[in-house]
C-alpha positions, 0 to 999 in steps of 0.5 A: 225732348218735343221741345229740344226737337221743336227747337233744331228745326227753328233753329235750321229753319232760321239758318235756311232762311238767312242764307237766301235771305242775304242778296250780293248787293247787301253783301257789299255794302255790309262786309266790314273786310278789305279783301276776300276770296270765297270760293265752291271747293267742288267745281273750282267757281268763285262765289265772291271777290273783293280786292283778292290780290291786293297783299294786307298783312297776315298774322296768324293765318301765317302758321297754316304756311308754318304747320304745312312745313313741318307735316310735309318735312317731319309727318308730324314726327319726333321730338324738340328740345326747347332753346332760349330762342324758342321762348322770346315771343309775345303771347299766345304762347304755351308757355315753354320752358328751356331744356324742355322737351315736346313732341313735334305733334304737340306744337302742331296740336298748339300751333294750328289749334291755340295759335302759340307762337312758341310752337312755332318758333320751336317748330321752324327750328327744329325744320330747318336748324334755325328761324332764318333757314325755316323763312326761306323755305316758306318763302320758297313754298310759297311760290311753289305753291303759286303764291305771288304777292306773299312774303314771309318774315316770321312762322309765326304771323306776330308784327314784321315790317314787310311781312304781307300776303292776298287773299289768293295767295292765302287760299293757295296756301290753305287748300293745301293744308286742306289737303292733310286730313291730319292738319284738317283735323287739328282746324277742327278741334275745339279744344285739348289738353295740353302737358308740359314743363309749366302742367296740364292746361286746356287749349282753345280753339280760336274760332268761335263759330265752330260749332255754333255756325252751321256745317263749321269744317277747318278755320285758323284765325288770326289778329293783331292791330296791324293786321286788323281780324285775318280768316282761313275757313271751311263749310260744309254742308250737304257734301259741298265745301266752300272756303273762305280767305279775308283779310283786314277786317274789324270782324271778321265773324260777322263777315264770315257768316254773311259771305258763307250764307252767300255763298251756299245761296248763290251756289252753282249746280254740279252740271254747271260750274259756271263761276259765280257773279264778283267785284273784280274779273279773274281770269282761268289759267286754262281750261278743265278736268272733271277727274275719273275713276282711276284716274291718276296725275300721270294719267291727266297731265299725259291726255293734255300734255302737261307737266305733273308739276305744272298740273299740281302746281295750277292746282295746288296740289303737294300730294298727288294721292289726295285727287278723287273721282269728281274733283275738277282739276284747272288744265295749264295752258 
């Protein structure tokens, strides 16, 4: 027991030391990713940014939008009868069998945990009636979240000409997904047993940092030859949550650890939520408002003379019931 405790204390010390040791100069020279965005959820501060508005192929991070729409349209309830078009995808897949009936809940879990491409096809068709209709829905929802440089061509992220997103846009989508407790939980699930027509199988989370990096929480991975590594991830330590999106990396695991270490070493205090240094300046969209106990989006919008819709859109709020005391909201001009 003493040995286990000693090893645990040693591990924590190593983690804390590495976090303090990362400097901005070291980070910039060591990162593999072409594009990066690292933010502090509590203050809304941007802790690090690199080409955050430059479009790159998103790979399976696309499935965050697919999952969000499925939740918004079904609340994860109902069943799907699989058709042949659902199964015509490359690995990874369940695989699904034509004619079998699967639950929306299980398919959403395989989408986010196992990153299964046939699940994405079945879910999109179930929600909108066809793949084409679902893609229209995806792109409209992206625009409603303020994603100006995102184009979806598939519900699963498999390579498609013209399918792109940016780290800024992906962060907006990731933030919306993180506001849904059911989806957040799925993105943190290490694995589960799935039973379908092919039998029982263990669906394993692709996030290699889950359980192996201090504070690692919900995440969605992605990789194709065209996109290279892509990633959206959240880490929480001592009640402070940082969120990261990155695109076009040769090694997202190394990049993510470097970025989160840097972020926690440079996290702004609550009393001074100033935007931290970054590679390129980002312009605030308006003033900020710290939510007080008992306030609602409606009361905040009336106080500042803006519409609820504009307030929700700027802050990526799809569910008004998720706001809580202490949150920092941007107020549009």
